Backbone bond lengths (Angstrom), bond angles and torsions (degrees), N, CA, C in turn:
res aa  C-N    CA-C-N  psi(-1)  N-CA   C-N-CA  omega(-1)  CA-C   N-CA-C  phi
1 X - - - 1.545 - - 1.590 109.93 -
2 X 1.367 114.85 125.23 1.337 118.83 -178.53 1.573 111.13 -70.87
3 X 1.350 114.66 158.51 1.481 117.61 177.45 1.588 115.26 -57.35
4 X 1.271 110.84 -37.56 1.457 118.72 -178.98 1.567 110.88 -65.39
5 X 1.301 117.54 -44.29 1.394 122.70 178.09 1.427 111.66 -68.09
6 X 1.352 118.88 -37.64 1.488 123.21 172.32 1.521 114.44 -61.91
7 X 1.221 113.48 -41.46 1.556 122.35 172.83 1.514 111.16 -58.37
8 X 1.393 118.68 -47.68 1.486 123.18 -179.25 1.584 106.36 -60.83
9 X 1.302 117.42 -49.84 1.511 117.79 -175.72 1.530 109.56 -61.78
10 X 1.311 121.50 -39.43 1.354 125.53 179.31 1.510 112.02 -67.81
11 X 1.359 116.82 -34.34 1.475 119.63 -178.95 1.555 108.19 -77.76
12 X 1.316 121.28 -27.27 1.473 127.04 176.85 1.571 102.44 -67.74
13 X 1.220 118.66 -45.64 1.499 118.62 178.83 1.469 112.35 -58.26
14 X 1.357 114.13 -42.76 1.483 116.70 175.23 1.487 115.96 -58.11
15 X 1.319 113.21 -41.99 1.499 115.94 -177.31 1.519 111.17 -68.17
16 X 1.204 121.18 -32.08 1.477 123.60 176.87 1.419 121.58 -91.87
17 X 1.359 111.64 8.68 1.547 118.35 178.58 1.553 105.04 -93.13
18 X 1.315 109.61 80.87 1.500 115.24 -175.61 1.441 117.62 -63.51
19 X 1.356 115.46 -13.12 1.456 114.04 -179.60 1.468 113.10 -94.42
20 X 1.420 115.86 3.62 1.494 124.19 179.60 1.355 115.77 -98.12
21 X 1.352 120.15 40.86 1.444 120.05 178.65 1.513 114.17 108.19
22 X 1.338 116.39 168.50 1.475 120.08 -177.18 1.515 105.89 -74.54
23 X 1.426 114.97 159.75 1.310 119.97 -172.50 1.572 116.68 -59.22
24 X 1.393 119.20 -41.28 1.563 115.86 174.77 1.515 112.37 -56.57
25 X 1.337 120.99 -37.43 1.388 121.76 -179.09 1.545 111.23 -66.87
26 X 1.347 118.19 -40.45 1.442 122.55 -176.36 1.392 108.61 -66.76
27 X 1.427 117.11 -48.60 1.395 125.43 -175.19 1.601 113.59 -60.62
28 X 1.310 113.73 -36.73 1.492 118.39 173.44 1.481 113.22 -62.55
29 X 1.435 114.50 -46.40 1.416 119.95 -176.40 1.524 106.01 -64.13
30 X 1.289 120.96 -44.14 1.474 125.56 -173.63 1.496 105.88 -66.55
31 X 1.260 121.53 -43.58 1.518 121.84 -178.92 1.520 108.59 -60.78
32 X 1.303 120.84 -47.41 1.455 126.61 -179.14 1.552 106.62 -57.52
33 X 1.330 115.85 -41.01 1.496 119.60 -175.70 1.484 111.11 -66.51
34 X 1.300 118.24 -36.46 1.482 120.92 174.64 1.481 117.76 -74.81
35 X 1.379 115.79 -45.02 1.414 119.45 175.79 1.635 111.19 -132.16
36 X 1.277 109.66 87.21 1.537 115.83 -176.74 1.482 114.39 -58.32
37 X 1.318 113.48 -21.61 1.545 113.27 -178.49 1.459 114.83 -84.17
38 X 1.273 120.08 -6.18 1.460 125.60 -177.15 1.589 113.90 -93.11
39 X 1.372 115.56 153.76 1.433 122.78 164.65 1.510 106.11 -95.34
40 X 1.310 119.62 144.16 1.368 121.04 -177.09 1.575 114.07 -130.12
41 X 1.365 114.51 153.38 1.536 118.31 178.15 1.604 106.66 -139.33
42 X 1.278 111.02 145.49 1.428 120.36 171.92 1.555 101.78 -115.65
43 X 1.306 123.98 123.66 1.425 131.41 -165.63 1.589 109.60 -143.27
44 X 1.291 114.72 120.45 1.542 116.91 174.16 1.515 106.80 -134.46
45 X 1.392 112.81 134.98 1.512 113.89 171.89 1.496 108.48 -117.65
46 X 1.294 114.42 146.88 1.467 124.67 177.25 1.580 107.11 -70.24
47 X 1.354 118.15 129.43 1.482 121.88 177.89 1.489 109.34 -80.82
48 X 1.392 118.02 -10.82 1.427 122.93 176.66 1.519 111.84 -80.81
49 X 1.340 114.08 -57.21 1.492 119.25 -173.31 1.415 116.37 -122.95
50 X 1.386 119.61 -0.01 1.468 122.33 174.80 1.550 109.10 84.63
51 X 1.286 123.52 -0.23 1.472 127.36 -179.71 1.590 106.61 -52.84
52 X 1.226 116.12 156.08 1.515 122.92 -174.31 1.584 106.66 -123.37
53 X 1.312 110.05 147.25 1.569 115.91 169.85 1.607 102.68 -148.88
54 X 1.290 115.90 141.95 1.417 120.42 177.46 1.488 115.87 150.97
55 X 1.302 123.20 -161.03 1.388 126.30 -178.87 1.519 112.63 179.41
56 X 1.312 117.10 169.31 1.379 123.44 -178.45 1.548 110.81 -135.14
57 X 1.311 115.51 158.34 1.471 115.73 175.12 1.507 110.15 -112.17
58 X 1.319 115.20 31.73 1.505 122.75 171.79 1.524 112.42 -78.39
59 X 1.337 119.62 144.24 1.427 120.54 -170.17 1.598 104.82 -92.43
60 X 1.382 116.11 70.86 1.431 120.25 171.91 1.463 112.89 -77.33
61 X 1.284 121.54 157.11 1.506 125.99 178.08 1.575 105.93 -59.28
62 X 1.274 111.89 124.68 1.504 119.54 -177.99 1.486 112.35 -56.75
63 X 1.423 111.32 -39.33 1.486 117.75 -171.30 1.548 110.27 -61.70
64 X 1.385 115.30 -33.69 1.449 117.70 -179.11 1.490 114.48 -113.89
65 X 1.376 117.09 7.46 1.474 123.08 -177.98 1.511 114.28 -53.24
66 X 1.301 117.69 -52.04 1.532 118.91 -174.20 1.481 110.49 -65.23
67 X 1.319 116.99 -42.38 1.516 120.20 178.77 1.514 108.83 -63.23
68 X 1.379 116.80 -42.56 1.479 120.45 -177.60 1.599 110.44 -66.48
69 X 1.344 119.08 -38.45 1.325 118.76 -176.22 1.516 109.10 -76.49
70 X 1.274 126.16 -32.30 1.444 130.78 171.15 1.554 108.69 -58.19
71 X 1.305 117.61 -40.92 1.567 117.50 -174.64 1.471 107.43 -80.27
72 X 1.401 117.89 -36.23 1.510 116.01 172.18 1.418 113.18 -60.44
73 X 1.274 119.90 -39.59 1.582 120.25 178.01 1.485 107.48 -63.17
74 X 1.338 122.44 -31.67 1.468 115.98 -178.80 1.511 113.57 -80.08
75 X 1.364 116.63 -33.66 1.506 113.58 179.82 1.452 118.06 -94.26
76 X 1.246 121.03 -13.96 1.432 118.36 179.84 1.443 116.80 -60.50
77 X 1.334 122.19 -44.14 1.442 123.90 178.42 1.579 115.73 -52.26
78 X 1.336 109.38 -33.97 1.526 111.41 177.46 1.496 119.97 -98.84
79 X 1.393 110.31 -18.55 1.502 115.78 -179.14 1.551 113.05 -95.12
80 X 1.347 117.75 -24.48 1.429 120.97 178.79 1.557 110.92 -105.39
81 X 1.375 112.02 106.50 1.540 118.00 -173.59 1.549 111.08 -63.72
82 X 1.331 122.51 -17.36 1.365 119.23 -177.67 1.533 109.34 -71.18
83 X 1.367 116.56 -22.87 1.457 120.30 -179.16 1.652 109.76 -60.87
84 X 1.339 113.39 -39.09 1.532 121.54 -178.92 1.617 102.00 -62.13
85 X 1.306 116.61 -44.19 1.485 113.05 -176.14 1.498 111.05 -65.83
86 X 1.251 119.59 -34.64 1.505 122.88 172.81 1.511 111.03 -57.03
87 X 1.392 115.22 -50.72 1.485 118.23 -173.51 1.618 106.93 -65.33
88 X 1.428 115.03 -28.18 1.500 117.54 -178.90 1.425 109.69 -77.33
89 X 1.315 120.81 -11.73 1.507 117.19 174.48 1.604 110.04 118.50
90 X 1.191 120.20 14.43 1.437 123.89 176.14 1.543 109.86 -57.40
91 X 1.434 118.72 135.54 1.391 121.53 179.94 1.559 115.15 -120.80
92 X 1.307 113.78 -17.64 1.409 124.09 -178.75 1.611 113.26 -91.53
93 X 1.271 120.92 150.73 1.471 120.56 176.91 1.469 112.39 -52.02
94 X 1.223 116.93 140.45 1.544 126.51 -176.23 1.490 112.75 -115.92
95 X 1.330 118.19 114.21 1.420 127.22 174.64 1.543 107.88 -81.21
96 X 1.351 117.15 121.95 1.484 117.19 -173.00 1.523 109.23 -66.29
97 X 1.376 115.83 -31.73 1.547 114.53 -180.00 1.559 112.33 -58.58
98 X 1.418 116.19 -18.31 1.465 112.22 -179.09 1.535 110.45 -81.31
99 X 1.294 117.95 -4.17 1.498 117.90 -174.48 1.616 107.52 -115.48
100 X 1.367 114.48 -20.99 1.417 113.25 -172.54 1.596 109.26 -157.80
101 X 1.390 119.18 139.44 1.399 121.49 179.72 1.565 108.27 -71.60
102 X 1.309 113.11 163.90 1.440 118.28 177.07 1.421 109.17 -64.41
103 X 1.361 119.37 -46.73 1.558 127.35 175.74 1.501 111.34 -53.96
104 X 1.228 118.02 -41.95 1.471 123.39 177.13 1.571 111.65 -67.15
105 X 1.223 111.68 -42.72 1.538 121.08 -179.82 1.532 109.42 -62.82
106 X 1.318 118.62 -42.18 1.456 123.29 -177.76 1.558 111.01 -64.68
107 X 1.322 121.33 -17.36 1.477 123.23 170.19 1.483 118.20 -77.38
108 X 1.354 118.83 -6.77 1.382 121.64 -171.42 1.550 109.18 -96.86
109 X 1.322 115.49 154.39 1.446 119.84 173.48 1.414 114.63 -68.37
110 X 1.374 113.65 -30.44 1.465 117.60 178.17 1.548 108.76 -60.33
111 X 1.248 117.03 -39.58 1.462 120.59 -177.99 1.575 108.86 -62.77
112 X 1.284 115.38 -46.28 1.529 120.55 -177.75 1.511 109.71 -64.34
113 X 1.356 115.95 -37.08 1.455 117.60 -177.51 1.512 117.48 -80.80
114 X 1.368 112.33 -41.38 1.530 115.61 -167.56 1.588 109.52 -110.35
115 X 1.246 122.90 -29.17 1.465 124.75 -168.61 1.488 109.93 -104.27
116 X 1.244 118.86 -54.48 1.465 123.20 -175.14 1.516 114.19 -54.31
117 X 1.309 118.55 -49.42 1.472 117.75 -177.50 1.668 113.29 -59.18
118 X 1.284 113.34 -22.55 1.453 113.82 179.53 1.548 112.59 -105.65
119 X 1.192 117.73 2.66 1.509 123.86 -177.60 1.467 111.94 68.79
120 X 1.350 121.25 36.63 1.384 126.28 -175.93 1.572 109.98 -85.61
121 X 1.304 117.08 135.09 1.447 124.73 -174.30 1.525 108.20 -128.07
122 X 1.362 120.67 -20.50 1.416 120.77 -171.63 1.522 107.26 -134.31
123 X 1.283 121.30 144.05 1.375 131.03 -176.32 1.505 114.96 -144.32
124 X 1.264 117.59 129.55 1.615 120.96 169.72 1.487 105.96 -124.32
125 X 1.295 117.74 132.28 1.512 126.14 176.28 1.498 110.62 -108.28
126 X 1.250 115.99 136.28 1.483 124.15 170.56 1.529 108.45 -97.08
127 X 1.284 122.90 109.94 1.505 120.53 -173.49 1.553 109.49 -66.34
128 X 1.324 112.15 150.16 1.412 124.34 167.08 1.526 105.56 -137.11
129 X 1.301 115.44 119.75 1.381 121.12 175.47 1.490 113.33 -134.69
130 X 1.271 116.84 127.50 1.389 124.77 -179.06 1.615 112.30 -123.67
131 X 1.303 118.91 -179.55 1.398 115.46 177.53 1.509 116.64 -68.98
132 X 1.280 114.27 -16.38 1.467 124.04 -178.25 1.568 117.76 -114.37
133 X 1.307 113.58 -27.35 1.484 118.66 -172.33 1.445 115.85 -131.77
134 X 1.237 123.44 154.80 1.468 132.60 176.37 1.473 108.45 -135.06
135 X 1.321 112.76 142.23 1.436 118.41 177.64 1.585 111.37 165.76
136 X 1.359 116.90 -135.32 1.401 118.51 173.52 1.555 111.72 154.51
137 X 1.314 117.69 -173.08 1.343 128.79 174.63 1.522 113.29 -100.57
138 X 1.321 118.25 129.28 1.428 115.95 179.75 1.559 115.47 -118.61
139 X 1.373 114.98 145.69 1.426 119.72 177.41 1.517 105.89 -109.32
140 X 1.258 122.28 127.93 1.412 126.53 177.79 1.581 117.64 -123.06
141 X 1.293 117.23 130.32 1.479 115.98 179.92 1.517 110.90 -139.46
142 X 1.331 114.14 158.91 1.458 115.62 175.66 1.613 112.13 -104.46
143 X 1.230 118.00 -160.96 1.367 123.21 -178.28 1.592 112.51 81.47
144 X 1.322 114.21 177.95 1.491 122.49 -175.95 1.566 108.53 -83.12
145 X 1.353 114.62 -25.95 1.489 116.52 -173.08 1.513 108.21 -87.48
146 X 1.347 113.06 122.23 1.441 120.01 175.08 1.566 114.79 -79.10
147 X 1.201 119.76 -176.98 1.480 126.42 173.79 1.555 105.59 -63.69
148 X 1.345 119.59 128.06 1.406 126.82 176.92 1.551 108.91 -80.78
149 X 1.324 110.23 166.87 1.612 114.01 172.41 1.402 111.16 -56.91
150 X 1.276 119.78 -39.82 1.414 122.99 -176.08 1.535 108.63 -67.27
151 X 1.327 119.02 -40.91 1.396 125.42 175.56 1.528 110.57 -57.54
152 X 1.288 114.27 -45.79 1.471 118.61 -178.87 1.513 114.86 -70.11
153 X 1.253 117.52 -29.63 1.446 121.98 171.87 1.525 110.65 -66.28
154 X 1.367 117.18 -40.74 1.445 121.19 -179.48 1.506 112.10 -69.07
155 X 1.311 112.64 -39.67 1.561 122.05 177.66 1.529 108.95 -64.89
156 X 1.371 114.05 -33.06 1.548 114.64 -176.33 1.595 108.00 -73.92
157 X 1.316 111.27 -37.41 1.576 112.74 176.51 1.419 109.53 -67.45
158 X 1.309 121.01 -40.63 1.403 130.30 -172.94 1.581 106.18 -64.68
159 X 1.353 110.65 -48.91 1.399 120.33 -175.32 1.474 115.88 -56.63
160 X 1.409 118.73 -38.23 1.458 122.40 178.99 1.529 105.90 -66.97
161 X 1.206 125.47 -30.68 1.540 130.82 -179.28 1.572 102.93 -69.75
162 X 1.287 114.12 -46.36 1.533 118.57 -178.07 1.540 110.77 -60.37
163 X 1.294 118.06 -43.70 1.456 122.41 -179.45 1.576 105.54 -64.83
164 X 1.265 117.36 -44.95 1.523 119.47 -174.67 1.509 105.68 -66.29
165 X 1.342 120.64 -43.23 1.523 120.17 -178.08 1.474 109.92 -65.33
166 X 1.301 118.15 -35.16 1.431 121.64 179.96 1.570 111.76 -69.24
167 X 1.341 113.82 -37.63 1.418 117.59 175.28 1.648 112.28 -63.24
168 X 1.309 109.16 -39.72 1.482 115.46 176.16 1.470 112.53 -64.01
169 X 1.361 116.40 -43.64 1.540 120.59 177.70 1.396 109.61 -58.82
170 X 1.420 121.06 -41.17 1.425 123.44 178.02 1.559 115.47 -59.03
171 X 1.363 106.91 -46.86 1.469 116.46 178.10 1.445 117.08 -56.04
172 X 1.364 111.83 -47.26 1.482 120.75 177.17 1.516 111.95 -64.49
173 X 1.317 117.84 -39.73 1.421 123.48 176.60 1.535 113.87 -57.36
174 X 1.362 107.40 -47.96 1.531 118.52 178.11 1.561 112.27 -57.01
175 X 1.399 112.88 -34.99 1.485 112.77 -174.94 1.528 115.39 -85.50
176 X 1.223 116.52 -4.93 1.567 122.16 -176.20 1.577 110.03 -56.78
177 X 1.320 118.88 -48.33 1.457 115.66 -179.03 1.436 111.33 -60.54
178 X 1.312 124.11 -22.70 1.489 123.41 -170.75 1.613 109.45 -95.56
179 X 1.328 113.28 -16.95 1.431 116.62 -177.13 1.516 108.47 -62.01
180 X 1.200 126.79 -40.17 1.534 127.50 -179.87 1.532 104.81 -60.33
181 X 1.292 119.43 -45.92 1.464 120.43 178.77 1.483 117.85 -56.69
182 X 1.375 111.09 -50.57 1.475 118.21 176.18 1.553 111.97 -63.97
183 X 1.274 115.25 -40.84 1.473 117.64 -178.13 1.515 111.79 -65.97
184 X 1.223 121.90 -36.28 1.503 128.08 -173.13 1.549 110.88 -88.51
185 X 1.284 114.14 -15.93 1.587 113.34 -179.09 1.548 113.29 -67.97
186 X 1.281 115.97 134.25 1.406 119.81 -177.89 1.586 108.68 -76.20
187 X 1.284 114.91 119.86 1.468 119.54 179.46 1.442 117.20 -90.21
188 X 1.329 118.18 -0.09 1.432 123.96 -172.25 1.560 116.40 -47.28
189 X 1.389 115.14 -45.82 1.417 119.92 178.90 1.408 115.22 -67.14
190 X 1.359 115.79 -35.57 1.449 119.91 172.43 1.422 114.62 -67.44
191 X 1.219 120.23 -30.14 1.493 126.58 -179.07 1.564 105.86 -77.56
192 X 1.273 119.00 -33.08 1.486 124.41 174.80 1.491 109.03 -71.83
193 X 1.289 119.16 -28.65 1.529 123.74 -178.51 1.604 106.97 -79.44
194 X 1.358 115.23 -5.35 1.458 113.86 172.19 1.559 111.65 110.72
195 X 1.324 118.45 -2.19 1.501 123.75 -176.24 1.490 108.35 -83.25
196 X 1.321 114.72 140.61 1.469 122.32 172.24 1.505 111.30 -68.87
197 X 1.338 119.33 169.26 1.554 120.78 173.35 1.439 107.43 -58.15
198 X 1.228 122.28 -53.69 1.494 119.60 -172.82 1.519 112.17 -71.46
199 X 1.377 120.69 -28.24 1.553 122.93 171.07 1.521 107.89 -61.34
200 X 1.339 114.65 -50.01 1.432 119.69 175.86 1.503 113.03 -51.48
201 X 1.280 118.24 -44.51 1.440 124.83 -172.84 1.675 106.86 -68.83
202 X 1.315 114.18 -40.92 1.387 121.48 178.06 1.578 110.64 -61.83
203 X 1.337 111.94 -45.35 1.553 113.95 178.90 1.499 108.54 -65.20
204 X 1.197 121.66 -37.03 1.467 120.14 178.44 1.549 113.54 -60.19
205 X 1.291 112.39 -40.88 1.541 120.79 176.10 1.466 107.79 -68.43
206 X 1.287 122.56 -38.59 1.414 121.17 170.87 1.556 113.37 -54.89
207 X 1.239 114.56 -45.28 1.412 120.73 179.92 1.459 115.74 -66.95
208 X 1.437 114.53 -22.69 1.443 117.85 173.91 1.628 109.97 -84.56
209 X 1.355 115.25 4.92 1.490 117.43 173.73 1.538 114.19 91.34
210 X 1.316 116.51 8.55 1.406 119.06 178.98 1.599 110.33 -83.90
211 X 1.344 109.99 147.18 1.494 120.40 177.73 1.530 110.15 -92.38
212 X 1.276 114.96 167.17 1.443 115.47 -168.51 1.508 109.10 -65.09
213 X 1.305 123.85 -35.83 1.528 123.31 177.18 1.524 113.61 -61.12
214 X 1.423 111.55 -38.08 1.415 113.89 174.78 1.449 118.11 -67.38
215 X 1.344 113.36 -39.25 1.359 120.23 176.30 1.619 117.82 -61.52
216 X 1.327 105.88 -33.57 1.526 113.38 178.97 1.516 107.48 -70.37
217 X 1.371 119.89 -39.82 1.428 122.06 175.69 1.542 109.77 -62.25
218 X 1.259 119.68 -48.39 1.454 121.63 -173.90 1.577 108.74 -66.01
219 X 1.222 119.81 -35.62 1.548 123.27 -172.27 1.573 105.18 -92.15
220 X 1.308 119.74 -14.36 1.479 121.60 -178.21 1.481 112.84 70.78
221 X 1.321 112.00 37.01 1.481 113.90 176.45 1.518 112.33 -124.66
222 X 1.284 120.54 179.36 1.385 117.42 -179.74 1.589 111.99 -84.19
223 X 1.383 111.60 157.15 1.444 115.75 177.59 1.443 113.05 -54.29
224 X 1.342 117.98 -44.38 1.502 123.76 178.40 1.571 110.27 -55.78
225 X 1.252 119.61 -41.36 1.421 120.18 -179.69 1.520 111.43 -62.36
226 X 1.355 113.71 -38.95 1.564 115.81 -178.40 1.514 108.20 -67.24
227 X 1.380 116.17 -44.90 1.386 118.22 -178.19 1.586 112.17 -61.15
228 X 1.332 116.65 -33.92 1.385 118.52 177.05 1.571 112.46 -68.84
229 X 1.338 114.49 -38.40 1.468 117.43 172.23 1.493 113.68 -66.97
230 X 1.308 121.57 -33.87 1.454 121.28 173.40 1.411 113.90 -62.24
231 X 1.419 114.18 -41.55 1.497 123.21 -176.62 1.676 103.65 -63.18
232 X 1.209 112.52 -44.62 1.614 115.43 -178.79 1.422 110.36 -66.41
233 X 1.388 122.91 -36.26 1.456 120.81 -177.95 1.450 108.12 -69.46
234 X 1.315 121.79 -41.06 1.492 125.66 178.62 1.510 110.14 -58.85
235 X 1.315 114.13 -45.90 1.500 116.18 -179.47 1.489 114.22 -70.92
236 X 1.293 119.32 -35.37 1.524 121.51 177.96 1.547 110.31 -72.56
237 X 1.233 117.94 -34.51 1.518 119.01 -177.42 1.527 109.58 -93.80
238 X 1.368 116.26 2.30 1.532 116.68 174.69 1.460 111.90 56.99
239 X 1.433 115.26 46.85 1.453 118.52 175.37 1.533 106.88 -133.58
240 X 1.395 112.86 171.11 1.405 114.75 -173.79 1.509 112.81 -111.03
241 X 1.352 118.17 -16.45 1.439 122.76 -176.19 1.502 111.79 -126.27
242 X 1.398 115.47 162.37 1.439 115.93 174.81 1.467 112.00 -71.59
243 X 1.318 117.57 -31.28 1.492 120.88 179.46 1.628 107.61 -61.93
244 X 1.398 112.11 -38.85 1.496 115.00 -176.22 1.504 107.84 -70.00
245 X 1.401 119.02 -32.74 1.450 121.93 179.67 1.460 108.81 -61.15
246 X 1.397 112.14 -49.01 1.478 116.48 -179.25 1.480 111.51 -57.78
247 X 1.331 121.23 -39.63 1.408 124.24 179.61 1.465 110.53 -63.98
248 X 1.339 120.97 -33.48 1.478 122.27 179.60 1.549 106.97 -67.96
249 X 1.406 113.20 -40.30 1.502 108.91 179.11 1.400 116.76 -69.90
250 X 1.442 117.01 -26.25 1.387 115.79 172.74 1.431 117.17 -67.92
251 X 1.409 117.89 -39.36 1.499 124.72 172.65 1.542 111.27 -59.01
252 X 1.266 118.16 -31.05 1.491 125.59 -175.36 1.691 101.05 -74.95
253 X 1.230 117.87 -20.10 1.540 121.97 -173.86 1.511 112.04 81.29
254 X 1.417 116.16 23.21 1.437 117.99 178.85 1.646 107.41 -74.86
255 X 1.351 116.04 -38.86 1.394 115.20 178.24 1.582 107.39 -138.25
256 X 1.348 118.34 165.42 1.301 124.33 178.21 1.538 113.15 -77.13
257 X 1.388 118.99 146.90 1.405 120.93 170.37 1.559 109.68 -63.35
258 X 1.342 114.75 142.26 1.541 113.65 174.19 1.463 116.01 -62.70
């Protein structure tokens, strides 16, 4: 196994270690692990109001960092043509030089704010597009040598994992308001009906409207494990559907009818 492949596998593990910090922090560490010579950014803009969230690991002057980042967030969508490609639905990594020449780039405020201070000449963006946000993860580097075909292949594989990790982070964040409800629900009647603790927990998440893949993410188990639990729930409660299982829990008084 080459050192680059080993670094990629280790970085993927970092991405999916959801207990090891927020997604932006994990993605920055993972990017640096794959390409230590690059500066990286995680940037998302709201499609509704243009608000920004994200960060970079670039060594900007701390005294002006916040002001600089705010201005970069304002000018990047109009100065960086790759952003329009992301909004239009691009899924593959985007090499900035495919959209704009270096001479043209040097005329933009984005270049003066984000690239020039760090000597950056080359940039690749991994698109992230959701129903509410557009942006991505960027790799920036200086020097005359751009990203090679081998680099782009590596970024392409890595990018797919970044998108998956981001989707997982969103699903986990969306489940947070429901966790307290599930955690505090009395499972006694479900246990008396023959369900195990984990089976009871899975049923409560089903009642919250979660599908099997979402439940697997929330509980930190495999999709196959959840489907096995669902099968056991249906068998023990002597019903054929998930909806019927929820109805049984409601009749037992475990949860209120909607």
